[in-house]
C-alpha positions in Angstrom: 17.6 -28.4 -69.7 15.8 -25.0 -69.8 13.7 -26.1 -72.7 12.8 -29.4 -71.0 11.9 -27.6 -67.9 9.7 -25.1 -69.7 7.9 -27.7 -71.8 7.4 -30.1 -68.8 6.3 -27.6 -66.2 4.5 -24.9 -68.1 2.7 -27.0 -70.7 2.2 -30.4 -69.2 1.8 -29.3 -65.5 0.9 -25.6 -65.4 -0.6 -26.0 -61.9 2.8 -27.0 -60.6 4.2 -23.5 -60.9 1.5 -21.9 -58.9 1.7 -24.6 -56.2 5.5 -24.3 -56.0 5.2 -20.6 -55.2 3.9 -21.5 -51.7 6.4 -24.2 -50.8 8.5 -23.8 -47.6 9.3 -27.5 -47.0 10.4 -30.3 -49.4 10.0 -33.9 -48.2 11.9 -36.6 -50.0 11.7 -40.4 -50.1 15.0 -42.1 -50.7 14.9 -45.3 -52.7 13.7 -44.5 -56.2 13.9 -40.7 -55.5 17.3 -39.8 -54.1 18.7 -43.1 -55.5 17.7 -45.1 -58.6 16.0 -47.6 -56.3 18.7 -50.3 -56.8 19.5 -52.3 -53.6 23.0 -53.8 -53.4 22.8 -56.6 -50.8 25.9 -58.7 -50.1 26.0 -62.3 -49.1 26.0 -61.2 -45.4 22.6 -59.6 -46.0 23.8 -56.1 -45.6 23.4 -53.2 -47.9 26.8 -51.7 -48.7 26.2 -49.2 -51.4 23.8 -46.4 -52.3 24.5 -44.1 -55.2 23.3 -40.4 -55.0 23.3 -37.8 -57.7 25.4 -34.7 -57.0 22.9 -32.5 -59.0 20.2 -33.5 -56.5 22.4 -32.6 -53.6 23.3 -29.2 -55.0 19.6 -28.5 -55.6 18.8 -29.3 -52.0 21.5 -26.9 -50.8 20.2 -24.2 -53.1 16.7 -24.6 -51.6 18.1 -24.3 -48.1 20.1 -21.2 -49.1 16.8 -19.4 -49.7 15.3 -20.6 -46.4 13.4 -23.7 -47.4 13.5 -26.7 -45.2 14.2 -30.1 -46.6 13.3 -33.4 -45.0 13.7 -37.1 -45.6 11.0 -39.6 -44.7 12.0 -43.1 -45.7 10.7 -46.6 -44.8 14.2 -48.0 -44.8 16.9 -47.4 -42.2 20.3 -46.7 -43.7 23.5 -45.3 -42.2 24.5 -44.2 -45.7 21.4 -42.1 -46.1 21.9 -40.6 -42.6 25.4 -39.6 -43.6 24.4 -38.2 -47.0 21.6 -36.2 -45.4 23.9 -34.8 -42.8 26.5 -33.8 -45.4 23.7 -31.8 -47.2 22.8 -30.0 -44.0 19.4 -31.6 -43.7 18.0 -31.3 -40.2 14.9 -33.4 -40.5 15.8 -37.1 -41.2 13.3 -39.8 -40.5 14.4 -43.4 -41.3 12.6 -46.7 -40.8 9.2 -45.0 -40.9 6.1 -47.2 -41.3 3.5 -44.5 -41.3 4.9 -41.6 -43.3 1.7 -39.5 -42.8 2.2 -39.4 -39.1 5.7 -38.0 -39.5 4.3 -35.5 -42.0 1.7 -34.2 -39.6 4.3 -33.9 -36.7 6.8 -32.2 -39.0 4.2 -29.7 -40.2 3.1 -29.0 -36.7 6.7 -28.5 -35.4 7.6 -26.2 -38.3 4.2 -24.4 -38.1 3.4 -25.0 -41.7 0.3 -26.0 -43.6 0.1 -28.9 -46.0 -0.1 -26.4 -48.9 3.3 -25.1 -47.9 4.8 -28.6 -48.3 6.1 -30.4 -51.4 6.9 -34.1 -51.5 8.7 -36.3 -54.0 7.8 -40.0 -53.9 7.9 -43.0 -56.3 5.8 -45.8 -54.9 2.8 -46.9 -52.8 4.3 -46.1 -49.4 4.5 -42.4 -50.5 0.9 -42.1 -51.6 -0.5 -40.9 -48.2 2.0 -38.1 -48.0 1.7 -37.1 -51.7 -2.1 -36.9 -51.4 -1.8 -34.4 -48.5 0.8 -31.9 -49.7 0.4 -28.8 -51.7 2.8 -30.0 -54.5 3.2 -33.7 -55.1 6.0 -34.7 -57.5 7.5 -38.0 -58.7 10.4 -39.2 -60.8 9.8 -40.4 -64.4 10.0 -44.0 -63.4 7.5 -43.8 -60.5 4.7 -46.3 -60.2 1.6 -45.5 -62.2 -0.5 -45.0 -59.1 1.9 -42.3 -57.9 1.8 -40.6 -61.4 -2.0 -40.5 -61.2 -1.9 -38.1 -58.2 1.2 -36.2 -59.0 1.0 -32.5 -59.8 4.4 -32.8 -61.4 6.1 -35.8 -63.1 9.8 -35.3 -63.7 11.5 -35.9 -67.0 14.3 -37.6 -65.1 14.4 -40.7 -63.0 15.1 -41.1 -59.3 18.8 -40.9 -58.5 19.4 -39.2 -61.9 18.4 -35.6 -61.3 14.7 -35.9 -60.6 15.1 -34.1 -57.2 17.1 -31.3 -58.9 14.4 -30.9 -61.4 11.9 -30.3 -58.6 14.3 -28.0 -56.8 14.7 -26.0 -60.0 10.9 -25.8 -60.4 10.5 -24.4 -56.9 13.4 -22.0 -57.3 11.9 -20.7 -60.6 8.4 -20.4 -59.2 9.8 -18.4 -56.3 11.8 -16.1 -58.5 15.2 -17.3 -57.0 16.6 -19.4 -59.8 18.2 -16.6 -61.9 19.6 -14.8 -58.8 21.3 -18.0 -57.6 22.6 -18.7 -61.1 24.1 -15.2 -61.4 25.7 -15.6 -57.9 27.3 -18.9 -58.9 28.9 -17.3 -62.0 30.7 -14.7 -60.0 
């Protein structure tokens, strides 16, 4: 993983390291980012299952442990997402959002942050507005081509399969916290 990170971030996306040094807020989409984007709809028309990657969850907890804020802005409403976000200690959860950029501006104002201090991970057209405005725009490997065109960092992993953790590790490394947290976890 270390070699993949080094090759991906330092050679393919060298600007991502510098941008990640300033991050104080990470905004996440859900379907295709925190999940693989699969929707399991039963005959009653309800979604009953969402699968999340535990590596992603731990990455978000590590970011929060160093004082970074994490937020979810999703176009879909989901009780499962609400519960997962709460279990991770996320305070900023916005579901069923049509205009993600409006939530971004309100959130930045409430947290007294600039767009350069914000990173976002998105995978499809509804995320483009947010991704174009933040200091560090990232996307999973399977993201739509239009998202990849504007991303400062394209993960080697897909959504729901460690892409969020990859971005968390990027931020932790850029802010010189990765090795300290790693040592603490070994004690």
